[in-house]
N, C-alpha and C positions, 0 to 999 in steps of 0.2 A: 321369537323374531329374529331377523336375521342381525336387525341393525338396533336391535334392543341394548344399549351399552347404558352401564349405571353413569350416573351423572360423576361420580369423581373421576372415571375413567376418562369421560371427556374434557373436564376442567384440565386434568393431568395433559392430555393431548395438546388442548390449546394453548398452554404455558412453554410446552416442547416447540409448537409450531411457531409462537410468537418469538423465542430465543432465534430460532433456526433462520425464521425470515429474515430478523434484524441484522444477523451474521451474513447472510448470502447478500443481502442488497448493499452493505458497505464492505466487503472484500475484492481484494482484486481479481480481474477477470470475471467471475459471476456478477456482480455488481455494477461491470461498467455499461456505461449509457446505450451501447450498443445491442445490449440483452434485451429483448422487449419484456416488457412488466408481467405478461403471461407466463412467459415462460419460467420468470424468475419464481413466482407463485408456485407454481407447479412444482419445480424442484425443491422449494421449501418444501411443499406439503408431501412430496415423494422421500425426503432425507429423513424428515419427520416419524413418516410411517416405518420408516425401517430402523432410525434412531430409538422409537420409541418402548421395543421389547427389550432394547440394553440397558435402560436407565432404572434405576433403582428408586422407589418412591416412600421409602419406608419414612415412617413417623412424620410425612408433610401434612400440614393440616391448611386447607385453602382460606383463606379470610372470607367473611359474610361480609355484604353490604356493596355499596357501588363503590365509595370513596375508597375504602381499603383494598378490596379488588383492583380497581383502577391503578392505586400504587404500585401492587404487585407487580400487575404486565407490565408498568413503566420502568418497573427496573428491571423484569427481563429482557426490555429491549434497549435499556441502558448498557446491559452488559453484551448483548450483540454489537453495538455500533460503537464501543469501548474495544473491543475485541478485533472488527472490522476495519475501523479508520486507523487502528493503531500500524495494524499492517499495511496499509496504502501509504505510510508515512515512510517507506524505503523507495516507492516510487515518486512520492514528492523531491526526495534527495537525489533522486536520476533525473529528474527535470530541472533541480534548481543546476548540478552540474552541467546539461546539454544548455543553459540559459547563459550561464556563464560563458562557457566555450562559444556560443553564436554571439553573445556580445563582444568578444574578443573579435572573432573572425569578422565583423561587420554588419550581421545578422540581425541586428538588435531591433529592427522595424518589420523586419519580415516573419511576420507571424500565419500560425494557422489555428484553425479550431481543431481541439482535443474532443473526439466524439465519447469518451469517454466522461469527462467533466462540463463539456460544453463551454470551455473557457478557451481564450487564446492563449497559446505557446510558440514559442519560436521553434523555427523549421528542427532546428538540431535537438531540442528538448523532446519534440516528438519520434524523431530518428530514434535516439537512444531511449527513450520511453517502450518503442514498439519493441526494440531488442532486449531491452531488460524483461518485457511480457514473454518472446519466445525463449530466453533462458529460465524463467520463470516455470514455462509450462514445459521445457525441455525434461527439467530435474523433476517432472511430477510433483511441484511445490504446490498443487491447487488440493492433491489430495490431502497433504498436512491439514487443511480446513474441515473436509470432510472428516476425518479421523480427530481432529480436535472438536470437533462439533458435541461428537459423542464423550468427548472426555471433558470437554467443558460442564457436563451433567453432576460429573465425579467431585470436580476440582470446586466447582460454583454449583453446588445445590438450587434446586429449586428453592425460590424465596430465601436463600443463603447468602444473598448479596452484600456485602461489607466493602464502602468504600474507605479503605486506611491508608495510614501513613505511607506504608510499602509500596501500594498502587500508584501513590502520586510522584514518589521517588521514581518507579520503572516507567511512567509516563516521561518526567522528566528526562531520564536516559534513552527513551525512545527519540525524541526529541532533538535531543543532543546529536544523535547518531543520525538524523537526516542533514545536518550542516557537516558532519563528517564523510560523511559518505559521498554529497555531492562536491567537496573540496578532494575528496581522495580519487575518484572519478575525472573529474576535468584537470586536476594538477597537470598533468604530462602535457594536454595540450596547450592548457594556459601558460605554462613555462616557455614551449616552445614560440608561442605568440608573443610573448613578453618579448624574448630574447629577437625576434624577428623586427618589432618596434625598435628595439634598441640599436640594433643592424639600420633599419632605414632611417633612424635617426643622426646616426654618424656618418652615414652617406650623405644625406641634404646637409650638414655641415661641412665637410669635406670636399664636395664636389655640387656645389649648387645649383651650377646647372641642369643637373637632372630634376625631374619633377617627380618627387618620391610619391606623389598624391595619386599618379596615373598607374603606377608600378605597384604602390603600395596595397592596393585593395585588392587587385586579383593575386597577389604574392600570399596575403594574409590568409585568403579564402581558401587558395593551393595548398599550403604549410597546414593550416587546419586540418583540412579534409586529410591530407597524408597522414599527419599524426593519429586521427580518429581512425584510420586503418591501420594503423602499426600497432595499435594500443588495442584493439581488437580482444587479444587473449587476455591482457590484462584486464580489462573491463568483462570478461565471461568469469575470472577465476575471481575479481571482487562481488560481482553480485552473487555469483555461488556462496561466497561467504557470507553476504549480507542476509542472503534469503536465509540462510543457517542460524545465524544471530537472530533474524525475525522470529524464527520458530521456536528460538528458546525464550526470546522477550514474551510471546505469545502465552508460554507454560507458566513463566513466573506471573503475568498479569491475571493469568486466570486463578494461579495457586492463591495470590495476594486477595485478589477479591472473593475468595471463599474463605478465609481467616480473619 
Protein backbone atom coordinates (compact mmCIF):
# COMPACT_ATOMS: atom_id res chain seq x y z
CA UNK A 1 0.00 0.00 0.00
CA UNK A 2 1.04 3.59 -0.66
CA UNK A 3 0.73 4.75 2.96
CA UNK A 4 1.85 1.54 4.65
CA UNK A 5 4.66 3.00 6.78
CA UNK A 6 6.40 1.12 9.61
CA UNK A 7 5.45 2.26 13.10
CA UNK A 8 8.99 3.37 14.01
CA UNK A 9 9.15 5.70 10.97
CA UNK A 10 5.84 7.30 11.99
CA UNK A 11 7.23 7.80 15.50
CA UNK A 12 10.40 9.35 14.08
CA UNK A 13 8.42 11.79 11.93
CA UNK A 14 6.16 12.78 14.84
CA UNK A 15 9.18 13.62 17.01
CA UNK A 16 10.73 15.61 14.16
CA UNK A 17 7.45 17.45 13.56
CA UNK A 18 7.09 18.30 17.27
CA UNK A 19 10.56 19.86 17.47
CA UNK A 20 10.23 21.72 14.17
CA UNK A 21 6.81 23.03 15.15
CA UNK A 22 8.07 24.24 18.54
CA UNK A 23 10.92 26.10 16.85
CA UNK A 24 8.76 27.72 14.16
CA UNK A 25 6.07 28.96 16.57
CA UNK A 26 8.64 30.69 18.77
CA UNK A 27 11.28 32.15 16.43
CA UNK A 28 11.06 35.74 15.07
CA UNK A 29 9.02 36.35 11.90
CA UNK A 30 7.72 32.76 11.56
CA UNK A 31 6.32 32.79 15.10
CA UNK A 32 4.71 36.21 14.82
CA UNK A 33 1.10 36.58 15.90
CA UNK A 34 0.35 37.91 12.42
CA UNK A 35 1.06 34.50 10.90
CA UNK A 36 -2.08 32.28 10.98
CA UNK A 37 -1.88 29.07 12.98
CA UNK A 38 -2.79 26.98 9.91
CA UNK A 39 0.12 28.48 7.98
CA UNK A 40 2.51 27.75 10.86
CA UNK A 41 1.29 24.15 11.06
CA UNK A 42 1.54 23.67 7.30
CA UNK A 43 5.03 25.18 7.23
CA UNK A 44 6.16 22.99 10.13
CA UNK A 45 4.79 19.90 8.34
CA UNK A 46 6.52 20.88 5.08
CA UNK A 47 9.86 21.59 6.77
CA UNK A 48 9.59 18.29 8.65
CA UNK A 49 9.05 16.42 5.40
CA UNK A 50 12.10 18.08 3.86
CA UNK A 51 14.31 17.62 6.93
CA UNK A 52 13.28 14.01 7.68
CA UNK A 53 15.48 12.32 5.02
CA UNK A 54 18.50 14.35 6.19
CA UNK A 55 18.29 13.19 9.81
CA UNK A 56 20.15 10.16 11.16
CA UNK A 57 18.13 7.97 13.53
CA UNK A 58 20.81 5.37 14.26
CA UNK A 59 20.54 3.82 17.70
CA UNK A 60 17.40 5.73 18.75
CA UNK A 61 14.96 3.59 20.76
CA UNK A 62 11.65 5.29 21.46
CA UNK A 63 10.19 4.71 24.93
CA UNK A 64 7.12 2.59 25.53
CA UNK A 65 4.24 3.68 27.69
CA UNK A 66 2.26 6.90 27.88
CA UNK A 67 4.28 8.63 30.61
CA UNK A 68 7.80 8.01 29.19
CA UNK A 69 6.58 8.92 25.71
CA UNK A 70 5.03 12.15 27.02
CA UNK A 71 8.29 13.09 28.75
CA UNK A 72 10.21 12.46 25.52
CA UNK A 73 7.80 14.59 23.49
CA UNK A 74 7.94 17.35 26.11
CA UNK A 75 11.74 17.40 25.89
CA UNK A 76 11.50 17.97 22.12
CA UNK A 77 9.06 20.82 22.66
CA UNK A 78 11.39 22.27 25.29
CA UNK A 79 14.33 22.18 22.86
CA UNK A 80 12.35 24.06 20.22
CA UNK A 81 11.07 26.67 22.67
CA UNK A 82 14.55 27.32 24.09
CA UNK A 83 15.98 27.85 20.60
CA UNK A 84 13.08 30.04 19.47
CA UNK A 85 12.65 32.27 22.49
CA UNK A 86 16.40 32.72 22.96
CA UNK A 87 16.52 34.14 19.42
CA UNK A 88 13.61 36.48 20.21
CA UNK A 89 15.60 38.14 22.97
CA UNK A 90 17.49 40.16 20.33
CA UNK A 91 14.22 41.89 19.45
CA UNK A 92 13.50 42.34 23.16
CA UNK A 93 16.71 44.38 23.32
CA UNK A 94 15.56 46.46 20.34
CA UNK A 95 12.22 47.15 22.02
CA UNK A 96 14.04 48.09 25.21
CA UNK A 97 16.09 50.65 23.28
CA UNK A 98 12.94 52.06 21.67
CA UNK A 99 11.23 52.30 25.04
CA UNK A 100 14.15 54.21 26.56
CA UNK A 101 14.25 56.58 23.58
CA UNK A 102 10.50 57.13 23.65
CA UNK A 103 10.54 57.85 27.39
CA UNK A 104 13.25 60.48 26.93
CA UNK A 105 11.36 62.04 24.00
CA UNK A 106 8.14 62.31 26.00
CA UNK A 107 6.38 59.37 24.32
CA UNK A 108 6.09 57.42 27.55
CA UNK A 109 2.28 57.28 27.41
CA UNK A 110 1.98 56.96 23.61
CA UNK A 111 1.58 53.20 23.19
CA UNK A 112 0.41 50.97 20.36
CA UNK A 113 -0.43 47.27 20.18
CA UNK A 114 2.39 45.11 18.89
CA UNK A 115 0.62 42.52 16.70
CA UNK A 116 3.45 40.00 17.02
CA UNK A 117 3.17 39.82 20.83
CA UNK A 118 -0.31 41.35 21.40
CA UNK A 119 1.17 43.67 24.04
CA UNK A 120 1.37 47.43 24.38
CA UNK A 121 4.68 49.00 23.36
CA UNK A 122 5.76 52.57 22.73
CA UNK A 123 5.66 54.07 19.25
CA UNK A 124 9.45 54.22 19.04
CA UNK A 125 9.74 50.59 20.21
CA UNK A 126 7.41 49.47 17.44
CA UNK A 127 9.26 51.60 14.87
CA UNK A 128 12.67 50.20 15.77
CA UNK A 129 11.28 46.67 16.01
CA UNK A 130 9.94 46.92 12.44
CA UNK A 131 13.30 48.26 11.23
CA UNK A 132 15.11 45.40 12.98
CA UNK A 133 12.76 42.86 11.38
CA UNK A 134 13.39 44.37 7.93
CA UNK A 135 17.17 44.11 8.49
CA UNK A 136 16.64 40.56 9.74
CA UNK A 137 14.89 39.64 6.47
CA UNK A 138 17.26 41.63 4.24
CA UNK A 139 20.31 39.63 5.35
CA UNK A 140 18.35 36.35 5.01
CA UNK A 141 18.69 35.63 8.71
CA UNK A 142 15.40 33.71 8.58
CA UNK A 143 17.21 31.16 6.39
CA UNK A 144 19.54 30.49 9.31
CA UNK A 145 16.65 29.02 11.28
CA UNK A 146 15.70 26.67 8.46
CA UNK A 147 19.32 25.53 8.27
CA UNK A 148 19.56 25.41 12.06
CA UNK A 149 16.51 23.12 12.26
CA UNK A 150 18.36 20.41 10.34
CA UNK A 151 21.60 20.99 12.26
CA UNK A 152 19.74 20.82 15.57
CA UNK A 153 19.07 17.10 15.02
CA UNK A 154 22.80 16.41 14.65
CA UNK A 155 23.82 18.65 17.55
CA UNK A 156 20.91 17.56 19.78
CA UNK A 157 19.83 14.06 18.67
CA UNK A 158 16.28 12.90 19.31
CA UNK A 159 15.89 11.86 22.96
CA UNK A 160 19.36 13.32 23.58
CA UNK A 161 18.44 16.53 25.42
CA UNK A 162 20.63 17.49 28.40
CA UNK A 163 20.21 20.67 30.42
CA UNK A 164 23.76 21.23 31.61
CA UNK A 165 25.56 24.06 33.34
CA UNK A 166 26.94 25.17 29.98
CA UNK A 167 23.38 25.70 28.68
CA UNK A 168 22.53 27.78 31.75
CA UNK A 169 25.65 29.93 31.25
CA UNK A 170 24.81 30.51 27.59
CA UNK A 171 21.25 31.52 28.51
CA UNK A 172 22.62 33.98 31.06
CA UNK A 173 24.89 35.48 28.40
CA UNK A 174 21.95 35.78 25.98
CA UNK A 175 19.87 37.58 28.63
CA UNK A 176 22.83 39.84 29.32
CA UNK A 177 23.03 40.74 25.64
CA UNK A 178 19.44 42.05 25.79
CA UNK A 179 20.54 44.93 28.02
CA UNK A 180 23.74 45.46 26.04
CA UNK A 181 21.80 45.72 22.77
CA UNK A 182 19.19 48.01 24.33
CA UNK A 183 21.74 50.42 25.78
CA UNK A 184 23.99 50.32 22.70
CA UNK A 185 21.14 51.15 20.30
CA UNK A 186 19.56 53.79 22.50
CA UNK A 187 22.76 55.48 23.75
CA UNK A 188 23.26 58.06 20.92
CA UNK A 189 19.68 59.35 21.04
CA UNK A 190 19.46 59.22 24.83
CA UNK A 191 22.74 61.14 25.16
CA UNK A 192 21.54 63.84 22.76
CA UNK A 193 18.25 64.20 24.64
CA UNK A 194 20.10 64.29 27.96
CA UNK A 195 22.25 67.22 26.84
CA UNK A 196 19.13 68.91 25.45
CA UNK A 197 17.50 68.64 28.86
CA UNK A 198 20.61 70.14 30.49
CA UNK A 199 20.58 72.99 27.96
CA UNK A 200 16.90 73.68 28.66
CA UNK A 201 17.62 73.70 32.38
CA UNK A 202 20.40 76.27 31.92
CA UNK A 203 18.10 78.41 29.78
CA UNK A 204 15.39 78.23 32.45
CA UNK A 205 17.88 79.42 35.10
CA UNK A 206 19.45 82.20 33.07
CA UNK A 207 16.33 83.46 31.25
CA UNK A 208 13.36 82.82 33.56
CA UNK A 209 11.02 84.70 31.19
CA UNK A 210 11.19 81.83 28.67
CA UNK A 211 8.69 79.04 29.32
CA UNK A 212 10.87 76.01 28.69
CA UNK A 213 7.93 73.64 29.08
CA UNK A 214 6.29 75.04 25.95
CA UNK A 215 9.42 74.80 23.79
CA UNK A 216 10.95 71.81 25.57
CA UNK A 217 8.50 69.10 24.46
CA UNK A 218 8.55 69.80 20.70
CA UNK A 219 12.32 70.42 20.86
CA UNK A 220 12.98 67.05 22.50
CA UNK A 221 10.72 65.27 20.01
CA UNK A 222 12.40 67.01 17.07
CA UNK A 223 15.93 66.28 18.30
CA UNK A 224 14.98 62.69 19.11
CA UNK A 225 13.60 62.07 15.62
CA UNK A 226 16.58 63.83 14.06
CA UNK A 227 19.06 61.69 16.00
CA UNK A 228 17.15 58.52 15.14
CA UNK A 229 17.48 59.44 11.47
CA UNK A 230 21.17 60.32 11.75
CA UNK A 231 22.02 57.07 13.54
CA UNK A 232 20.26 54.76 11.06
CA UNK A 233 23.58 53.56 9.62
CA UNK A 234 24.80 52.77 13.14
CA UNK A 235 21.51 50.97 13.87
CA UNK A 236 21.95 48.89 10.70
CA UNK A 237 25.52 47.85 11.56
CA UNK A 238 24.64 47.14 15.19
CA UNK A 239 21.69 44.94 14.23
CA UNK A 240 23.70 42.95 11.70
CA UNK A 241 26.33 42.29 14.37
CA UNK A 242 23.60 41.32 16.86
CA UNK A 243 22.04 38.85 14.41
CA UNK A 244 25.42 37.26 13.68
CA UNK A 245 26.00 36.93 17.42
CA UNK A 246 22.51 35.44 17.74
CA UNK A 247 23.44 32.74 15.22
CA UNK A 248 26.60 31.90 17.15
CA UNK A 249 24.66 31.77 20.42
CA UNK A 250 22.08 29.42 18.90
CA UNK A 251 24.87 27.09 17.74
CA UNK A 252 26.52 27.06 21.18
CA UNK A 253 23.13 26.57 22.84
CA UNK A 254 22.27 23.54 20.69
CA UNK A 255 25.76 22.13 21.14
CA UNK A 256 25.44 22.49 24.91
CA UNK A 257 22.04 20.76 25.00
CA UNK A 258 23.43 17.80 23.11
CA UNK A 259 26.29 17.08 25.53
